[in-house]
C-alpha positions in Angstrom: 8.6 -15.0 -15.2 11.8 -13.6 -13.5 11.1 -9.9 -13.0 14.1 -8.3 -14.3 16.3 -5.4 -12.7 16.3 -2.5 -14.7 18.4 0.5 -13.8 17.2 3.6 -16.0 18.6 7.3 -15.4 16.8 9.4 -13.0 13.6 10.5 -14.4 12.3 14.2 -14.1 8.5 12.7 -13.7 9.8 10.8 -10.3 8.8 13.6 -8.0 5.5 14.6 -9.1 4.8 11.4 -9.3 5.7 11.4 -5.6 3.9 14.6 -5.3 0.7 13.6 -6.7 0.7 10.1 -5.2 1.3 12.1 -1.6 -1.0 14.2 -1.8 -4.1 11.2 -2.3 -2.2 9.5 0.6 -2.3 12.6 3.1 -5.9 13.2 1.8 -7.2 9.5 3.1 -4.4 9.5 5.8 -5.2 12.7 7.7 -3.9 12.1 11.0 -2.9 9.0 10.9 0.1 9.1 8.6 2.3 11.8 10.7 5.2 12.1 7.9 4.7 10.7 4.7 7.9 10.9 2.7 9.6 10.1 -0.9 12.2 8.1 -0.2 14.4 5.6 -2.1 16.1 5.8 -5.1 13.8 7.7 -7.0 13.8 10.9 -4.4 17.0 12.0 -5.4 18.5 14.1 -8.3 20.1 12.7 -10.5 20.3 9.2 -9.1 19.7 6.2 -11.7 16.8 4.2 -10.3 15.2 1.3 -11.3 11.6 3.2 -11.9 9.5 2.4 -8.9 8.8 4.7 -6.1 9.1 4.3 -2.4 7.4 6.3 -0.4 7.5 6.1 3.5 4.2 6.8 5.8 5.0 7.3 9.5 2.7 6.1 12.1 2.6 6.4 16.1 1.6 2.6 16.0 0.8 -0.5 14.2 -1.9 -0.7 16.0 -5.1 -1.3 14.9 -3.4 -2.1 11.4 -7.1 -1.2 10.0 -6.3 2.8 11.4 -3.9 2.9 7.9 -4.8 -0.2 6.1 -8.2 0.2 5.5 -7.8 4.2 3.6 -4.5 2.7 1.8 -6.6 -0.4 0.4 -9.7 2.6 -0.6 -7.3 4.1 -2.6 -6.3 0.3 -4.8 -3.2 0.0 -2.5 -2.4 -4.1 -1.6 -1.4 -5.2 1.8 1.1 -7.9 1.8 0.6 -9.6 4.9 3.0 -12.2 4.4 5.9 -9.7 4.4 9.2 -11.0 6.2 10.1 -7.1 7.2 8.6 -7.1 10.9 9.4 -3.2 11.3 7.1 -2.4 8.6 3.6 -2.8 6.8 3.8 -3.2 3.4 1.7 -2.5 0.6 2.0 -1.7 -3.2 -0.1 -0.5 -6.2 -3.6 -1.2 -7.3 -3.3 -3.6 -10.2 -2.4 -2.7 -13.2 -0.8 0.5 -12.0 2.9 1.9 -12.5 4.9 -0.3 -9.6 4.8 1.7 -6.4 6.6 0.6 -2.8 4.5 1.8 0.4 6.4 1.1 3.3 4.5 2.2 6.9 6.7 2.3 9.8 6.6 3.7 13.0 7.7 7.4 13.8 11.0 8.0 15.5 12.4 3.6 14.2 15.4 3.4 13.7 13.6 1.5 10.0 11.5 4.9 10.0 14.9 7.3 10.7 16.8 5.4 8.3 15.9 5.8 4.8 15.5 9.2 5.3 18.7 9.5 6.2 19.9 7.6 4.0 18.3 10.2 1.2 19.0 13.6 2.6 22.8 11.9 2.8 22.6 11.1 -0.6 21.2 14.3 -1.8 23.6 16.3 -0.3 26.8 14.6 -1.8 25.8 14.0 -5.1 29.8 12.3 -5.6 28.3 9.3 -3.5 25.5 8.8 -5.5 27.4 8.6 -8.4 29.4 5.5 -6.3 25.7 4.1 -5.8 24.3 4.4 -9.3 27.8 3.4 -10.5 27.3 0.0 -8.2 24.1 -0.5 -9.0 24.0 -0.8 -12.4 27.2 -3.2 -12.1 24.9 -5.7 -10.0 22.0 -4.3 -12.3 24.2 -5.7 -15.3 25.3 -8.9 -13.3 21.9 -10.5 -11.7 19.6 -9.2 -14.4 16.9 -11.9 -13.8 17.7 -12.5 -10.0 16.6 -9.6 -8.0 17.2 -11.3 -4.8 21.0 -11.6 -5.6 21.0 -8.1 -7.2 19.9 -7.1 -3.9 22.5 -9.3 -1.9 25.3 -7.8 -4.1 24.4 -4.2 -4.0 24.0 -4.2 0.0 27.8 -3.8 0.9 27.2 -0.6 -1.1 24.5 0.3 1.1 26.3 -0.1 4.3 29.0 2.4 3.5 27.4 5.2 2.5 25.2 4.2 5.9 28.3 4.7 7.9 29.2 7.6 5.8 26.0 8.7 6.2 26.1 8.5 9.8 28.9 10.2 10.3 27.6 12.8 8.0 24.4 13.1 10.8 26.3 13.5 13.7 29.1 16.0 12.2 26.0 18.1 11.1 23.2 17.3 13.8 20.9 16.1 10.7 17.4 15.8 12.0 14.8 14.8 9.1 13.2 17.8 7.3 9.3 18.4 6.9 7.1 15.2 5.8 7.1 15.9 2.0 3.3 15.1 1.9 
């Protein structure tokens, strides 16, 4: 069965859902997690999104994997060893719970910095966030039952925002703020 792409209006409960999860992650991971951040569209106030909480955990190293895998699995998170993105380790929500994506990335890497910059740019630029929401809704209507095509269709919009965010970051000397959890 297809996993339909549903874009919904911003839900003010999303930050609270992240906060509860972030607290549990911080307790489980202690010093292994240098940062725990709410990323993705649900982290941008007012932005329409798929109702999926994305969490990024920054670690000093992917090795040993057990340092973060074991605590996450004790929380019920499911490790996705077959994830093709080599710059992260990927976990999903416990069976039967709301959709959650946990991205573990190495602190300071491009792949760890980019989602924070993207989030912070959209938070600081509501007009860009509205443009992005409009693009996502158009792509979701067109590719409602074709998630991979939806992702590919919105990619040019994402990279346009990344270019703007990069110029903004250089202009203001952007650095990530404190960890969210």
